[in-house]
C-alpha positions as CSV (number, residue, x, y, z in Angstrom):
1,M,68.2,-41.0,-3.7
2,N,70.0,-44.1,-5.1
3,Q,73.7,-44.0,-4.1
4,M,74.8,-46.1,-7.1
5,P,75.6,-44.0,-10.2
6,V,72.9,-44.3,-12.9
7,V,75.7,-44.5,-15.6
8,Q,79.1,-46.1,-15.2
9,L,81.6,-46.1,-18.0
10,R,84.4,-48.5,-17.3
11,N,87.4,-48.3,-19.7
12,A,84.8,-48.1,-22.6
13,T,86.7,-48.4,-25.9
14,K,85.6,-48.5,-29.5
15,R,88.3,-49.6,-31.9
16,I,88.0,-49.5,-35.7
17,G,90.9,-51.2,-37.5
18,N,94.0,-50.2,-35.6
19,K,92.5,-46.9,-34.3
20,N,90.7,-46.3,-31.0
21,I,87.8,-43.9,-31.8
22,V,87.0,-43.9,-28.1
23,D,89.9,-44.7,-25.8
24,N,89.4,-46.1,-22.3
25,L,86.6,-43.8,-21.3
26,S,85.7,-44.0,-17.5
27,F,83.3,-41.8,-15.6
28,D,80.1,-41.9,-13.6
29,I,76.9,-40.0,-13.8
30,P,74.7,-39.9,-10.6
31,A,71.0,-39.4,-10.4
32,G,69.8,-35.8,-10.5
33,E,72.7,-34.4,-12.5
34,V,72.8,-32.8,-16.0
35,F,76.1,-33.9,-17.5
36,G,77.5,-32.1,-20.5
37,F,79.6,-34.0,-23.0
38,L,81.9,-31.6,-25.0
39,G,84.4,-32.1,-27.7
40,P,85.3,-30.9,-31.2
41,N,84.0,-32.7,-34.3
42,G,85.5,-36.2,-34.6
43,A,86.4,-36.4,-30.9
44,G,84.2,-39.5,-30.4
45,K,81.1,-38.0,-28.7
46,T,78.4,-39.6,-30.9
47,T,80.4,-42.9,-31.0
48,T,80.3,-42.9,-27.2
49,I,76.5,-42.3,-27.2
50,R,75.9,-45.0,-29.8
51,M,77.8,-47.4,-27.5
52,M,75.7,-46.3,-24.5
53,V,72.4,-47.1,-26.3
54,G,73.7,-50.3,-28.0
55,L,73.8,-49.1,-31.6
56,I,77.4,-50.1,-31.9
57,K,79.3,-52.8,-30.0
58,I,81.8,-51.9,-27.3
59,S,85.3,-53.2,-28.3
60,Q,86.6,-53.2,-24.8
61,G,85.5,-52.3,-21.3
62,D,81.8,-51.9,-20.3
63,I,79.0,-49.4,-19.8
64,V,76.6,-50.1,-16.9
65,I,73.2,-48.4,-16.6
66,N,71.3,-48.8,-13.4
67,G,73.3,-51.8,-12.5
68,H,72.9,-53.6,-15.8
69,S,75.7,-54.1,-18.4
70,I,75.0,-52.9,-21.9
71,A,77.4,-55.6,-23.2
72,K,76.1,-58.5,-21.1
73,D,72.5,-57.7,-20.3
74,F,71.4,-55.3,-23.0
75,S,67.6,-55.7,-22.7
76,K,67.5,-54.9,-19.0
77,A,70.0,-52.0,-19.4
78,I,68.2,-50.3,-22.2
79,R,64.9,-50.3,-20.4
80,N,66.4,-47.6,-18.2
81,V,67.3,-45.3,-21.1
82,G,65.4,-42.7,-23.1
83,A,67.4,-41.2,-26.0
84,I,67.6,-39.2,-29.1
85,V,70.7,-39.8,-31.1
86,E,71.3,-37.2,-33.8
87,N,67.7,-36.9,-35.0
88,P,64.4,-38.3,-33.5
89,D,63.2,-41.4,-35.4
90,L,59.5,-40.7,-36.2
91,Y,56.8,-41.9,-38.6
92,K,56.1,-38.8,-40.7
93,Y,52.8,-40.1,-42.1
94,L,51.3,-40.5,-38.6
95,T,50.2,-37.6,-36.3
96,G,52.4,-36.7,-33.4
97,Y,49.9,-38.3,-31.0
98,Q,49.8,-41.5,-33.1
99,N,53.6,-41.7,-32.9
100,L,53.5,-41.4,-29.1
101,K,50.7,-43.9,-28.8
102,H,52.5,-46.4,-31.0
103,Y,55.7,-46.1,-28.9
104,A,53.6,-46.4,-25.7
105,R,52.4,-49.8,-26.9
106,M,56.0,-51.1,-26.9
107,V,56.7,-50.0,-23.3
108,P,54.7,-51.4,-20.4
109,G,52.9,-48.9,-18.0
110,V,52.6,-45.8,-20.2
111,S,49.1,-44.4,-19.7
112,K,47.1,-42.0,-21.9
113,A,47.5,-39.5,-19.0
114,R,51.3,-39.8,-19.3
115,I,51.1,-39.2,-23.1
116,N,49.0,-36.1,-22.5
117,E,51.3,-34.9,-19.8
118,M,54.4,-35.1,-22.1
119,V,52.5,-33.4,-25.0
120,E,51.8,-30.5,-22.6
121,I,55.4,-30.4,-21.3
122,V,57.0,-30.1,-24.7
123,G,54.5,-27.5,-25.9
124,L,52.8,-29.5,-28.8
125,K,49.2,-29.4,-27.5
126,D,47.9,-27.4,-30.4
127,R,49.7,-29.5,-33.1
128,I,49.8,-33.0,-31.6
129,H,47.0,-34.3,-33.9
130,D,48.7,-33.0,-37.1
131,K,50.8,-35.3,-39.2
132,V,54.5,-35.2,-38.4
133,K,55.5,-34.4,-42.0
134,T,53.9,-31.0,-41.4
135,Y,56.1,-30.3,-38.4
136,S,59.2,-28.0,-38.4
137,L,62.5,-29.5,-37.3
138,G,62.1,-27.9,-33.9
139,M,58.6,-29.5,-33.4
140,R,60.0,-32.9,-34.4
141,Q,62.8,-32.5,-31.8
142,R,60.2,-31.7,-29.1
143,L,58.1,-34.7,-30.1
144,G,61.3,-36.9,-30.0
145,I,62.0,-35.7,-26.4
146,A,58.4,-36.5,-25.4
147,Q,58.8,-40.0,-26.9
148,A,62.1,-40.5,-25.1
149,L,60.6,-39.6,-21.7
150,L,57.3,-41.4,-21.9
151,H,58.4,-44.4,-19.8
152,R,60.0,-42.3,-17.1
153,P,63.6,-43.5,-17.7
154,P,66.3,-42.9,-15.0
155,L,68.7,-41.9,-17.8
156,L,67.9,-39.5,-20.6
157,I,70.5,-39.2,-23.4
158,L,70.3,-36.3,-25.9
159,D,72.6,-35.7,-28.8
160,E,72.4,-32.0,-30.0
161,P,68.8,-31.6,-28.5
162,T,68.6,-27.9,-29.4
163,N,68.9,-28.4,-33.1
164,G,66.1,-26.6,-34.9
165,L,64.7,-24.9,-31.7
166,D,64.2,-21.1,-31.6
167,P,65.6,-19.2,-28.6
168,A,62.3,-19.5,-26.6
169,G,62.3,-23.3,-27.3
170,I,65.9,-23.6,-26.2
171,H,65.1,-21.7,-23.0
172,E,62.1,-24.0,-22.3
173,L,64.1,-27.1,-23.0
174,R,67.0,-26.0,-20.7
175,N,64.6,-25.3,-17.8
176,Y,62.8,-28.5,-18.3
177,L,65.9,-30.7,-18.4
178,K,67.2,-29.0,-15.2
179,R,63.9,-29.5,-13.5
180,L,63.8,-33.2,-14.7
181,A,67.2,-33.8,-13.1
182,H,67.1,-31.7,-10.0
183,E,63.4,-32.4,-9.0
184,E,62.8,-35.8,-10.4
185,G,66.2,-37.3,-10.0
186,V,66.8,-38.2,-13.7
187,A,70.4,-38.4,-14.9
188,V,70.6,-36.3,-18.1
189,F,73.5,-36.8,-20.5
190,V,73.7,-34.0,-23.1
191,S,76.1,-33.6,-26.0
192,S,76.0,-30.2,-27.8
193,H,78.0,-27.7,-29.6
194,L,76.0,-24.8,-28.2
195,L,78.4,-24.1,-25.4
196,S,76.6,-21.0,-24.0
197,E,73.6,-23.2,-23.4
198,M,75.6,-26.0,-21.9
199,E,77.1,-23.5,-19.4
200,L,73.6,-22.6,-18.3
201,M,72.2,-26.1,-18.3
202,C,74.9,-28.5,-16.9
203,D,76.1,-29.3,-13.5
204,R,79.2,-31.0,-14.7
205,V,81.0,-31.3,-18.0
206,G,83.5,-33.8,-19.6
207,V,85.7,-32.8,-22.5
208,L,86.6,-35.4,-25.1
209,Q,89.6,-34.9,-27.4
210,N,90.8,-37.5,-29.9
211,G,88.7,-40.2,-28.1
212,K,90.2,-39.5,-24.7
213,L,88.7,-37.8,-21.7
214,V,90.9,-34.8,-21.0
215,S,88.8,-33.0,-18.3
216,I,85.8,-33.7,-16.1
217,Q,84.6,-31.3,-13.4
218,S,81.8,-29.1,-12.3
219,I,80.8,-26.1,-14.5
220,K,81.8,-23.7,-11.8
221,D,85.3,-25.2,-11.3
222,F,85.8,-25.8,-15.0
223,V,85.1,-22.2,-16.0
224,H,86.6,-20.3,-13.0
225,K,89.5,-22.4,-11.9
226,G,92.8,-20.8,-12.1
227,G,92.2,-17.5,-10.3
228,S,93.1,-15.0,-13.1
229,S,90.6,-13.1,-15.2
230,R,90.8,-11.1,-18.4
231,V,90.6,-7.3,-17.7
232,C,89.7,-4.9,-20.5
233,V,91.4,-1.5,-20.0
234,T,90.2,1.4,-22.2
235,V,92.6,4.4,-22.5
236,E,93.3,7.3,-24.8
237,P,94.1,5.6,-28.2
238,A,97.3,7.7,-28.6
239,Q,98.6,6.2,-25.3
240,T,98.2,2.6,-26.3
241,E,101.9,1.8,-26.9
242,Q,102.8,3.6,-23.6
243,V,100.3,1.4,-21.7
244,K,101.8,-1.8,-23.3
245,R,105.3,-0.8,-22.1
246,L,104.0,0.0,-18.6
247,I,102.1,-3.3,-18.4
248,A,105.3,-5.2,-19.5
249,T,107.1,-3.8,-16.4
250,L,104.7,-5.9,-14.3
251,N,105.5,-9.0,-16.3
252,K,102.0,-8.9,-17.8
253,T,101.2,-9.5,-21.4
254,V,98.5,-7.6,-23.4
255,L,96.4,-10.4,-24.9
256,S,94.8,-8.2,-27.6
257,A,94.3,-4.7,-28.8
258,E,91.7,-5.0,-31.5
259,H,90.2,-1.5,-31.1
260,P,92.2,1.7,-30.6
261,G,92.8,2.3,-27.0
262,Q,91.3,-1.0,-25.8
263,L,93.7,-3.6,-24.2
264,L,92.9,-7.0,-22.9
265,I,95.2,-8.1,-20.0
266,Q,95.3,-11.3,-18.0
267,M,95.6,-10.6,-14.3
268,N,94.2,-11.4,-10.8
269,K,91.3,-9.3,-9.5
270,D,93.4,-7.9,-6.6
271,E,96.0,-6.6,-9.1
272,I,93.6,-4.2,-10.7
273,P,94.1,-1.3,-8.2
274,M,97.9,-1.6,-8.7
275,V,97.6,-1.4,-12.5
276,N,95.2,1.5,-12.3
277,K,97.6,3.4,-10.0
278,L,100.6,2.7,-12.3
279,L,98.7,4.0,-15.3
280,M,97.4,7.1,-13.5
281,D,100.8,8.0,-12.1
282,A,102.2,7.8,-15.6
283,G,99.6,10.3,-16.8
284,V,97.6,7.8,-18.8
285,Q,93.9,8.8,-19.3
286,V,92.0,5.7,-18.2
287,Y,88.4,5.6,-19.3
288,S,87.4,2.3,-17.9
289,I,88.7,-1.0,-16.4
290,Q,86.3,-3.9,-16.7
291,M,86.7,-7.6,-15.8
292,Q,85.6,-10.1,-18.4
293,E,84.5,-13.4,-16.9
294,Q,85.8,-16.5,-18.7
295,T,83.0,-18.5,-20.4
296,L,82.7,-22.2,-21.0
297,E,83.6,-21.5,-24.7
298,D,86.8,-19.7,-23.6
299,K,87.8,-22.6,-21.3
300,F,86.8,-25.3,-23.9
301,L,88.9,-23.7,-26.6
302,E,91.8,-23.2,-24.2
303,I,91.8,-26.9,-23.2
304,T,91.3,-28.4,-26.6
305,E,94.1,-26.2,-28.1
306,D,96.4,-27.2,-25.3
307,K,95.8,-30.9,-25.8
308,K,96.6,-30.6,-29.5
């Protein structure tokens, strides 16, 4: 596998007027990785993607793709990219197959067999000869992905790729992107608001806030780093206030008590037996103690709220 990162962002900045929409962004994406790009609306995610594919000019810094600078050698850099930015750009009056054939003419080395292979992969075999104007949004998204991958690019960039896909389509896309990265060595860069899917799909994630990169780490470290978990304790509703007082003696705080008798407490896993004994010794009727794993959504909201 190539040791040089497929993508290298080096202090990439986009300035509009006196404001930096994207501010000194630097990170690498190696071959064979699905990299998730997260951030609230207006954080600069789509602006970053548009710089990566040359749709807008970089104000400062550089983006290097497979050793070629987007700023200085755009034509060579962009040959290594397949992308869908926001929505796939398709000719609605042509059939799906005609769209792929038309695109293939612009890229050397795309055979008829490759077109048919991509049609099969994205699940459009039965509708590929229908006009695109009859396609659902999800079908257009699949056709766009097929088009982006026709020339076997080392980098695939997808902005909200699951838009319009049903749960089965999302599942298929997720598995295909992971296979594309892990088995074929493609670097996959995905921006999405569907955090539950990003958690299942990505190897690493980067979080953008107000144009700045505030965190970048593996999914496992990002979600589970910190050691403490949320524990849901269910007791007799009439004893809720008593439990709160007992928990306070351990310098623990009840995070929520939305339902009668149900309390959410932040603690380490090895503290659960001690808490259980404390409650039992005090005569509290404990019905259940259950750990709640932190999700990517929980961690994302925690980080972005902290950075505000």
